[in-house]
C-alpha positions as CSV (number, residue, x, y, z in Angstrom):
1,X,94.7,112.4,106.5
2,X,97.4,110.8,108.7
3,X,100.4,109.0,107.3
4,X,100.5,105.2,107.5
5,X,103.9,103.9,108.5
6,X,105.4,100.4,108.0
7,X,105.5,100.1,111.8
8,X,105.2,102.0,115.1
9,X,109.0,102.1,115.3
10,X,109.2,103.7,111.8
11,X,106.6,106.3,112.9
12,X,108.7,107.1,116.0
13,X,111.9,107.4,114.0
14,X,110.2,109.5,111.4
15,X,109.0,111.9,114.1
16,X,112.6,112.3,115.2
17,X,113.9,112.8,111.7
18,X,111.2,115.4,111.1
19,X,112.3,117.4,114.1
20,X,115.9,117.2,112.9
21,X,114.9,118.5,109.5
22,X,112.9,121.3,111.1
23,X,116.1,122.6,112.9
24,X,118.1,122.3,109.6
25,X,120.1,119.2,110.3
26,X,119.5,118.0,106.8
27,X,117.9,119.2,103.6
28,X,114.4,118.8,102.1
29,X,115.5,116.2,99.5
30,X,116.9,113.9,102.3
31,X,113.6,114.2,104.2
32,X,111.6,113.3,101.1
33,X,113.7,110.1,100.6
34,X,113.2,109.3,104.3
35,X,109.5,109.9,104.0
36,X,109.3,107.4,101.1
37,X,111.3,104.8,103.0
38,X,109.0,105.0,106.1
39,X,105.5,105.0,104.4
40,X,103.7,101.8,103.7
41,X,103.8,100.9,100.0
42,X,100.6,100.5,98.1
43,X,100.1,97.1,96.6
44,X,97.9,96.9,93.6
45,X,94.8,94.6,93.5
46,X,94.3,92.0,90.8
47,X,91.3,92.0,88.5
48,X,89.8,89.2,90.5
49,X,90.4,91.0,93.8
50,X,88.7,94.2,92.5
51,X,85.6,92.2,91.3
52,X,85.5,90.3,94.5
53,X,85.7,93.5,96.5
54,X,82.8,95.1,94.5
55,X,80.7,92.0,95.0
56,X,81.5,91.9,98.7
57,X,80.2,95.4,99.0
58,X,77.0,94.3,97.1
59,X,77.1,97.1,94.5
60,X,77.0,97.3,90.8
61,X,79.9,98.6,88.7
62,X,78.0,101.9,88.3
63,X,77.7,102.4,92.0
64,X,81.3,101.3,92.7
65,X,82.5,103.7,90.0
66,X,80.6,106.5,91.6
67,X,82.1,105.9,95.0
68,X,85.6,105.9,93.5
69,X,84.8,108.9,91.1
70,X,85.8,106.9,88.0
71,X,83.8,105.8,85.0
72,X,81.9,102.5,84.9
73,X,83.9,101.6,81.8
74,X,87.1,101.9,83.9
75,X,85.8,99.6,86.6
76,X,84.8,97.1,84.0
77,X,88.3,97.2,82.4
78,X,89.9,96.8,85.9
79,X,87.7,93.7,86.5
80,X,88.7,92.2,83.1
81,X,92.4,93.0,83.7
82,X,92.6,95.3,80.7
83,X,93.7,98.2,82.9
84,X,95.2,98.6,86.3
85,X,94.2,101.1,88.9
86,X,96.5,104.1,89.3
87,X,96.7,107.4,91.1
88,X,94.1,108.1,93.7
89,X,92.1,104.9,92.8
90,X,95.2,102.8,93.7
91,X,95.1,104.4,97.2
92,X,91.3,104.2,97.5
93,X,90.9,100.5,96.6
94,X,92.9,99.1,99.6
95,X,91.0,101.5,101.8
96,X,87.7,100.1,100.6
97,X,89.1,96.6,101.0
98,X,90.0,97.3,104.6
99,X,87.1,99.5,105.7
100,X,84.3,99.1,103.1
101,X,82.7,101.7,100.8
102,X,81.6,103.8,103.8
103,X,85.3,104.8,104.2
104,X,85.1,106.7,100.9
105,X,81.5,107.8,101.0
């Protein structure tokens, strides 16, 4: 999986910084902080957005949960706003929003 940068310019700068790190110009911790600054942040979806996304894909909560490898109960709680997506689901939902369920099939 490739990294998604904030912009093309940040991707280019990151490549340069990676090369400098590889020759020992700075330590691993500095590179990690730079990685974090360059990558696109993940923005969580609201309960309404998650339900609208599922309905847009024309699938039940059971099928949606299977695609995301979570429980049906968890999808239901997301849609009611009782819980918020986290971990891998937090990354997968924007991917599904942008490319559809086939992106995670």
